[in-house]
N, C-alpha and C positions, 0 to 999 in steps of 0.2 A: 251248486245251483239251488239246493234247498234253502240254504241260508240267504241267498239273494231273493228268493221268493218270499221268505219270511220278512226280510228287510223291506220288501216292496209292499207289504201290508202294514208294517209297523210305522214306517215313515209317513205315509199319508194319514194315518190315524192320529199322529201327534203333531202334524204340521199346521201351519197357520191358515191353510186353505181347506181344512177338513170340512165336510158338509154331510148332511143326512144320508146321502147316497153312499159316499165312501165310508161313513161310519157303519152303515149296515153291512157292507162287505167286510170291513176290517175286524169288527167285533167278533164275528164268527171265525174268520180266517186266521187270526193271530193264535188263539189257543189251539185250533185245529192243526196249524202248521208246526207249532212247537211239539205237540203230541206226535205228529207224523214223523218229524225229524228224529226225535228220541227213539221212536219205534224202528225206523229204518236203520239206525246205527246199531240196533241189536239184532234185527231180523228183517229181511226183505219180504214184504207182504204186498199183495195187490191192493189191499185196502189202504195201506199207508201211501203207496204210490198214487192211488186215486185222490187221496186227501191232498197230497202235495201238488198234483195237477190242478185241483180246485183252488188251492191257495195261490198258485201261480196266476191263474186266470183272474182271481179277485185282485191280485196285486197289479196286474196290467190295467184293469178297469179303474182301480183306486188311484194309481199314480197319474193316469191320463186325466183324471177329474179333480185331483187335489194337489199333486206335485210330490216331491220327495224331500230330501234334506241333506244333512251333513255327510252321511255315510256315502250316498251316491255322489254327492258333491266332491268328495275326495277320491272315491273309487274310479271315477272317470279319468282324471289326470294320472292316477297311479297306473292305470292300464296302459298308459303311453310310455311308462318308464320300466316296465317289466313284462314278462310273459305269463304271469299268474292269471288263472281264470278269474273272471269278474266276480263270481260267487264267492271264491276264496277271499278276495279282497274285501268284499262286503262283510263276510263272516268274521274276518279279522278285525274290522273296524267297528262292527255293530255294538259290542258292549261299551266301548270307549265313547262312541258317538251318543249313545243313549245316556250314559252317565254325564257327559258334558252338557247336553241339552237339559237334562233333569235338574242339574245344579243351577242353571242360569235362567230357567223359564220362570216368568212371573205371572203369566195369565192363569187364573185359577182353574179354568176349564181344561187347559192343556196340562196343568200340574196334575189334575185328577186322572187324566189319561195316562200319564207316566206311572201313576200308582197302579192303574189297571194293568198296564203292560208288565210292570214288575210282578204283580200278583200272578198273572198268567205264566210268566217265565218261571217264577218260583214254584208254582204248582207243577208245571211240566218237568222241571229239573230236580224236584225234591229239595228245595232250599227255602229259607226264610225270605219273605218278601223284601226285607231291607237288604238282603244279600243277593238279589236276583241278578244284577249285572255282573257281579263277581262270579256267581255260579255259572253264568253264560260263558265267561272267559275260561273257566276251568273246564266246563263241559266241551267246548269247541276244541280246546287243546287236547283233551282226552280222546276226542273223536278223530284226532289226527290233523287238525288244522292249526298250523303254527302261526307265529308272529309275521309281520310284514317282512322282516329280515329273512326269514326262512322261505318266503315266497319270491325272493329275488329282488326286492325293492332296495336299491342302493341308498345308503344313508345320505349321500350328497343330493339325492333327488327330493328329500323331504321338504326343504324350504321352497323350491320352485313349485312343488305340488300344492303346498299350502297357499302360495300366491295365486296359482291358477284356480284353485277351488274357491277362493274368496269371492270370485266374480262369476262362478259357474251358474248355469240356469237352475241346477238342482238346489242350490243354496237359497233361492228366492222364496221357497215355501218353508224353509227351516223355521221351527217355532221361536227361535231367538237369533238375533244378529250376532255372529261370531267373528272375531277379529282374525286376521292372518296369524297373529301370535298364538291365539287359542287353537287354531287349526294345526299349527306346527306342533304345539304341545301335545295335542291328541295323537298326531302321527308319531311323535317320539315315544309316547306311551305304548302305542300299538306296534312299534318297530321291534 
């Protein structure tokens, strides 16, 4: 659930509908959420729980006012083909969705936001900024969150999920237009 909360502040921050209100929420919540997650995986503290509750609130406000993106665009249909928790699906997809969007985004403002997100992740995970998304993959695996295959997603469901996600409402605010083929490639990498 913490990775879902983190995803719900990252996606609105890098989406095509970001605005000053959601920026104010997300700029504080993203680094706070990363720090709280890392802390919670080491030791359960009331402060880290409070931080995650705040991040979750900020995420709800941000997504309602800016939208989401590819991670939630895929997590929705994936939830219909397996019994995995929504947060686990988001957490498994997050590094792959960030990398795919970062690679294809052309808007200079949104490109700069991906650099910020990379910096925050790298700082929280103790990695180099250019390795932030890889570090997130390694960290989430070390924290016990496996690939989509270990979450019960059947390989034969990947193509139908990519097809369903291509037209999902969450994809409307994604910072770049992604093809069904690109979505399938992302799913295969996360599987």
